[in-house]
VEXDRENVEX-307061 format. One record per residue: x, y, z of N, C-alpha, C, CB in turn; residue in one letter. Coordinates in steps of 0.001 Angstrom, whole numbers, plus 500000, padded with zeros to 6 digits. Glycine has a CB too. Example, Ala and Ser with C-alpha at 12.3 -4.5 7.8 and 13.67 -1.06 7.14 Angstrom:
residues 2
513190494310507800512300495500507800513200496700507800511308495527509046A
512850497750507080513670498940507140512900500030507870514084499402505725S
This chain:
residues 249
637085142426076971635872143143076263636836143710075113634910144454077287X
636339143421073731636841143859072653636477145158072430636564143112071689X
637467146024071796636975147263071389635969147571070144638065147916071193X
635656148907069955634700148985068850635333149750067842633368149586069222X
635031149635066870635516150472065414634322151183064858636107149394064105X
634470152420064806633445153298064174633890154203062946632917154205065246X
633450154023061895633552154618060786632929155852060613633208153875059960X
633762157064060291633302158548060314633144158838058805634436159641061084X
631979159064058269631794159141056598631063160561056474630707157720055837X
631288160613055186630457161928054665630239161742053153631317163442054929X
629358162301052533628918162110051090629807163223050327627166162342050869X
630077164215050973631077165178050125631796165892051183630309166310049058X
632756166705050783633867167303051392633246168448052122634984167718050385X
633974169018053103633708170249053609632791170196054951633074171039052506X
632404168734055362631517168871056444632094168935057803630633167848056404X
633487168739057745634001168930059184634442167620059555632915169489060242X
634379166734059086634532165071059327635866164905060207634728164108057710X
636810165485059559638235164983060182638240165917061484639761165272059054X
637718167219061671637750167809063008636899167255063785637529169122063066X
635924166572063514634864165592064462635765164486064853633386164895063591X
636373163801063971637098162467064296638105162956065578638056161796062799X
638881164018065188639852164307066237639145164622067605640749165507065796X
637922165706067402637370166103068610636963165236069421636478166822068485X
636302164060068798635458163015069635636469161977069952634119162333068812X
637555161626069203638600160907069875639479161465071035639423160560068921X
639435162914070903640154163442072276639332163367073281640638164862072292X
637988163577073086637097163534074157636999162144074737635790164020073732X
636943160949074227637008159825074579638258159435075268636740159166073601X
639363159900074844640549159711075557640626160454076721641617159975074811X
640149161673077129639948162475078048639043161682079034639437163727077522X
638276160794078633637409160012079704638109158723080218635969159567079063X
639265158612079813640051157498080346640189156250079422639435157074081629X
639701156456078198639554155441076984640786155372076248638418155835075959X
641288154156075892642435154066074918641722154116073358643363152541075212X
642276155301072793641599155482071372642672155571070223640683156879071335X
642226154881069171642963155164067991642139155770066876643595153950067526X
642733156490066346642069157317065022642877156997064035641977158966065068X
642206156361062805643039156025061590642415156705060450643145154471061308X
643537157537059797643326158447058668643289157315057369644661159711058571X
642128157331056609641880156448055606642038157151054384640615155835055718X
642321158482054326642469159376053115643802159316052604642142160813053404X
644099158275051601645277158051051038645559159316050045645249156650050350X
646820159912050355647252161011049507646802162257050045646780160874048134X
645756162402050710645465163975051378644972163735052626644328164978050590X
645958163018053488645553162784054874646008164187055567646304161360055555X
644978164530056614645272165816057476644669165440058887644518167293056816X
644463164198059186644033163963060575645354163996061507643228162508060687X
646398163933061103647580164154061879647547165800062380648949163751060910X
647140166680061681647300168158061976646135168336062793647348169178060683X
644906167721062795643781168037063715644185167235065090642240167533063043X
644910166110065066645280165584066327646582166277066900645471164079066185X
647287167160066228648497167729066842649779166775066906648128168155068255X
649801165840065896650986164909065818651528165042064376650578163336066167X
651450166113063638651982166310062400653555165882062486651734167815061964X
653777165064061425655149164616061013655709163724062206656152165932060702X
655213163162062966655462162404064038655498160939063542654450162670065113X
654514160566062513654162159257062031654899158943061012652873159099061681X
655680157776061053656790157260060224655998156192059213658061156509061230X
655191155389059975654531154297059245653100154594058999654648153004059988X
652347153772058362650881154089057847650188152882058099650740154498056258X
648662152849057621647818151624057982648275150645056933646137151876057949X
648679151027055850648966150091054689650233149236055165649282150959053225X
651259149688055932652425148909056276652138148052057477653616149803056535X
650929148249058080650414147489059345649710146096058716649197148518060298X
648531146758057623647638145861056972648305144853056005646647146654056251X
649573145210055589650306144316054541651530143989055210650608145018053084X
651601143564056672652666143163057321654012143570057084652642142059057252X
654245144763056883655634145455056893655960146148058193655727146523055766X
655015146256059272655270146794060490654067146469061669655466148306060216X
654495146045062663653329145609063843652754147186064087654123144739065597X
651597146835064580650606147839064861651324148896065813649270147169065536X
651751148223066943652178149176068027653450150009067649652470148370069347X
654144149516066737655258150299066117654919151401065257656067149467065360X
653638151247064609653207152109063635652261153480064192652415151180062650X
651367153176065375650822154148065999651534155269066772650098153590066694X
651110156492066639651900157619067614650848158026068341652672158972066896X
651219158504069583650396158923070628650701160582070775650737158008072012X
649447160935071005649415162605071171650180162805072542647668163346071272X
651275163642072526651979163705073805651391164312074930653107164312073654X
650503165382074681649859166038075882648627165264076148649516167591075658X
648071164328075315646831163709075844646996162062075804645516164225074916X
647419161504077047647665160126076773646535159393076481648299159519077788X
646741158160076000645597157367075471644951157713073959644490157539076517X
645290158646073349645008159290072109646161158679071034645070160996072317X
645757157764070169646689157584069181646400157846067567647056156295069381X
647213157772066822646906158179065528647700157068064720647332159754065219X
647046156245063608647469155429062667647269156293061315646699154055062746X
648297156831060628648153157775059426647955157001058219649385158692059223X
647400157640057179647157157048055852648439157179054976645923157756055147X
648554156287054091650022156530053145649783158009052400650276155099051711X
651038158420052189650907159492051305650730159005049824652103160386051455X
651056157800049591650657157287048396650746155673048550651552157893047232X
649975155117047802649919153685048081650927152952047288648562153130047802X
652077152178047923652934151339047352652625150037047060653879151318047987X
652781149596045816652535148401045369650995148165045223653187147469046233X
650547146952045481648993146751045567648251147308046671648668145373045611X
647009147920046263646402148773047497645806147657048578645039149906046921X
645538148163049585645259147329050753643705146866050419645465148217052278X
643609145658050618642326144993050309641414144985051584642585143501049792X
640045144864051290639240144734052655639362143760053533638008144677052490X
639925142440053026640220141497053888641298141772054717640398140412053290X
642455142321054312643658143063055001643125144010056018644569143898053950X
642391144993055667641915146044056576640952145212057636641076147307055698X
640282144199057333639461143528058395640325142960059358638553142458057868X
641563142103059010642377141779059928643053142928060789643250141020059312X
643477144072060147643925145110060866643066145437062074644051146199060017X
641701145682061598640792146046062836640654145155063919639478146261062451X
640691143884063595640663142685064747641795143132065655640970140986064126X
643123143464065180644235143779065944644091144979066606645359143801065216X
643330145828066069642924147206066514642130146847067833641970148077065332X
641180146244067880640091145888068820640728145089070005638935145017068075X
641834144472069814642560143708070860643454144756071732643517142532070142X
643530145666071312644670146852071906643929148266072390645872147339070531X
642610148716071710642030149892071923640582149598072286642198150776070757X
640177150705073091638692150753073442637742151255072317638496151676074657X
638307152220071800637690152683070489638602153043069438636854153826070687X
638135152747068283638924153028066999637708154027065912639459151237066199X
638161155248065658637751156011064865638327156293063588637646156863065429X
637719155766062370638200155683061315637784156843060055637923154399061093X
638672157813059783638356158839059229638209158713057782639161159709059585X
637091158339056928637213157920055785637125159409054946636134156760055505X
637717159224053746637691160367052731636379160642052266638532160099051537X
635806161731051818634688162375051543634536161303050113634843164229051403X
633028160968049758632958160224048768632731158557049117634155160558048046X
632733157795047962632276156408048003633351155676047419630946156146047278X
634683155985047509635734155111046884636367154318047747636717155803046225X
637669153931047424638347152786048015638391153321049611639959152461047248X
638808154387049858639182154714051352637729154765052067640089156293051525X
636424155042051482635235154677052173635122153205052420634080155141051436X
635403152445051388635020151011051472635966150416052502635123150241050038X
637274150880052740638282150419053783637749150660055231639679151202053596X
637172151967055316636967152107056408635363151746056924637445153341056576X
634601151352056085633380150809056516633193149243056454632376151437055740X
634217148694055676633999147212055460634092146430056686634983146648054494X
634676146700057642634709145624058777634509146587060172636348144651058775X
633941147760060011633584148599061294632345148136061850633434150137061020X
632206148398063129631081147905064157629855148856063991631627147955065806X
630327150265063822629360151321063662629555152166062736629197152004064667X
628780153106062114629160154232061240628426155500061721628812153918059720X
629214156567061688628624157986061953628691158775060622629476158813063148X
627491159194060200627613159948058786627475161479059403626224159478057479X
628529162208058808628606163628059361627907164289058049630326164244059778X
626985165291058347626572166123057438626419167703057876625372165555056990X
626333168630057146625880169996057442624194170006057135626781171139056435X
623808171274057461622354171421057306622088171887055874621752172442058364X
622871172121054877622456172610053596622096171206052786623695173574052864X
621306171678051886620548170674051027621492169968050383619583171242050023X
622703170178049699623492169333048878624003168325049847624623170088048099X
624550168813051178625285167911052065624169166823052427625935168719053426X
622968167184052711621893166297053374621668165322052042620339167242053977X
621521165827050939621207164902049784622323163868049566621003165725048455X
623683164239049519624852163394049551624896162586050683626036164120049487X
624411162755052011624107162027053239623163160802053046623485162986054224X
622018161332052315621072160055051980621688159090050910619595160563051377X
622605159712050101623176158567049040624098157894049788623918159098047642X
624667158301050847625907157446051557625109156433052325627006158394052674X
623889156867052955623153155734053633622805154611052860621969156166054184X
622662154796051698622240153694050786623307152621050573621858154267049434X
624520153087050649625807152481050495625956151719051837627001153568050199X
625327151825052799625454151426054093624474150165054638625233152660054854X
623702149750053692622503148859053875622850147588054865622012148312052375X
624115147271054670624587146053055331624754146170056941625951145676054686X
624559147575057358624830147630058891623290147786059413625939149034059405X
623342146896060467622091146823061239621484147834061986622195145962062037X
620216147809062444619681148860063229620324149120064471618387148636063480X
620411150383064655621275150822065914622887151153065697621192149602066991X
623281150899064396624586151034064170625002151973063306625046150001063827X
623881152812062716624318154018061826623602155311062762623624153871059983X
624317156298062565624035157359063201624380158728062475624646157212064393X
623631159638062813623782161131061947624211162094063077622168161775061132X
625458162956062503625782164104063221625628165237062349627107164043063785X
624998166341062534624949167361062103625990168590062594623756167524062247X
626793168818061345628171169633061884627865170894061436629728169150061274X
628771171928062125628999173104061657627619174068061520629705172855060391X
626755173703062769625322174386062642625357175846063122624189173585063543X
624794176838062470624577178171062667623134178380063042624966178934061482X
622752178513064317621220178908064559620616179846063340621089179799066054X
621362180927063303620772181978062374620623181614060924621602183190062414X
621341180604060535621501180137059307620236179299059144622831179406059120X
620012178491060187619006177460060059617653178438059851618967176368061485X
617481179485060805616370180086060622616209180745059368616195180867061567X
617364181385058775617119181887057455616654180969056468618227182451056972X
617016179646056481616732178633055505615416178111055805617756177543055479X
614640178317057074613566177476057490613773176105057569612550177639056724X
615017175760058072615456174368058362615415174003059677616734174118057942X
615363172812060080615560172383061279616280171268061347614521172247061872X
617014170773062675617666169546062852616561168618062407618219169294064335X
615280168600062773614610167559062485614509167228060855613352167765063135X
614599168438060271614503168244058626615867167290058110614566169986057762X
616945167534059060618069166860058665618082165387059045619190167526059195X
617492165261060017617364163894060512616122163023059566616958164017062229X
615095163512059168614182163096058236614829162636056937613249164151058007X
615659163763056343616159163619054942617329162619054831616618165002054400X
618161162346056050619320161542056101618574160058056644620594162277057188X
617434160142057276616886158629057548617817157969058690616975157614056053X
618272158828059425619169158091060595618937158751061936620829158175060291X
618949157870062915618991158482064264620151159624064416619232157303065333X
619904160604065165620822161536065713621660161362066764620264162454066005X
623098161551066795623621160983067670624265162386068273624486159757067200X
624165163405067517624821164769068124624942165896067047626383164479068717X
624929167205067583624891168371066891626075169263067236623635169021067137X
626978169673066320628038170518066584627896171685066140629116170115066183X
628147172733066877628040174083066400629139174548065683627821174949067411X
629065175631064630630156176179064048630928177127065023629726176859062834X
632326176952065138632824177387066294634328178010065725632858176118067459X
634469179113065996635933179678065471636960179523066190636020181010065254X
636984178372067353637868178013068175638745176853067421637184177629069465X
637931176421066432638252175005065682639590175596064925636829174324064452X
639250176390064090640516176860063126641603177374063826640167177976062119X
641361177964065274642574178338065831643241177295066457642427179340066691X
642714176201067078643395174974067494644019174234066470642532174119068130X
643463174509065026644391173363063982645602174197063779643620172889062240X
645432175714063803646758176758063572647735176457064522646447178380063753X
647253176194065870648229175782066931648774174518066815647680175829068185X
648139173502066157648625172225066027648297171309066987649861172241065937X
647227171619067975646465170830069020645073170632068930646624171378070215X
644707169448069580643146169312069288642407170099070408642614167664069292X
641217170531069937640520171563070351640356171503071840639303171618069658X
640086170252072371640105169981073844641280170401074631639964168601074065X
642497170450074163643577170963074717643619172608074659644715170315074040X
642950173222073634643365174579073453641888175632074145643742174793071553X
640919175018073901639701175694074557638597174424074942638969176914073383X
638719174050075924637978172852076486636533173200076771638651172333077810X
636231174638076945634986174922077364634239175665075851635114175962078836X
634999175438074645634074176102073637632927175198073280634838176487072326X
632064175651072564630790174972072177631230173834071429629789175856071342X
632022173694070502632345172392069732632938171428070647633334172611068532X
634019171817071563634267170913072717633419170220073346634729171436073580X
632459171098073993631271170540074646630219169456073736630457171841075100X
630125170032072597629465168880071755630183167807071512629064169253070514X
631615167893071418632426166424071235632151165539072563634266166668071068X
632242166258073616632168165558074848630759164814075160632481166560075921X
629756165327074752628494165041074650628357163594073811627797166271074003X
628857163624072493628731162815071732629499161733072146628920163251070634X
630922161876072662631595160746073175631139160025074155632654161014073520X
630300160754075162629406160207076061628435159280075632628802161130076629X
627646159736074581626593158987073971627211157787073287625788159849072990X
628373157747072626629256156584071993629329155688072950630698156926071527X
629845156059074288629984155184075120628587154611075966630971155742075892X
627568154909075697626285154383076007625736155202077118626341152912076363X
626280156674077262625507157399078199624412158191077717626297158197078886X
623548158633078396622385159629078199622522160848078634621259159258078757X
622791161658077382623363163081077546622342163787076622625074163296077057X
621690164941076918620885165912076208621562166286075080620545167071076974X
620901166724073940621627167219072761622079168681073152620677167186071390X
623089169250072721623664170435072870622691171490072248625037170414072266X
622382172454073056621755173625072521622584174693071686621187174275073624X
622159174846070579623066175875069652622489177061069869623123175620068035X
623630177903070355623414179471070799623817180455069713624322179862072129X
């Protein structure tokens, strides 16, 4: 059975998309899956920090896509979480940019070796977004509950019209219940405005920046924190499980 490639996108920065990618990737690996996270943010990569493998990656996705290096030699494994791997982004693109055709061929190779691949797209709708989504099987749009983020999520959805029903999902991230109340907003409002089915809600969690500063995925530093629980729930839903939405306390 081939693996599944899931692009993680957002219309604007600051939605916590990279932390989400690392958290759900770690949760899938903890459940026994073989998981590759690909950083698609050329020049501004930081997924290596979120995964706790900073400075371990010598080769990047352009090296594999443009046949300078085989896939298995370019990926790096999280030493404390077997089954969780990173393929990083270039610090800068050398020569010609990676084409969508080259990215599609890379993802075909990834599907043959991994159960899941999470592609962390840069914010916005530029080259990194197109590379992350051009050959993905599914897309998760990450937004927060503020109005500008929801509007950008709506705009992002219009660029994903080629994805069929059931392959586009919404995550509302960095949710604070008190803030939602003060804004007279609800998660239902976020679903309606983005026009996507909800696959998960992730609360704002002080444990996240602490884990980042320690250079480890959240599930390795505070596996019972509210965000870690949300990541596990979302990972279970991605794998087809029926799990209730996390209640934001």
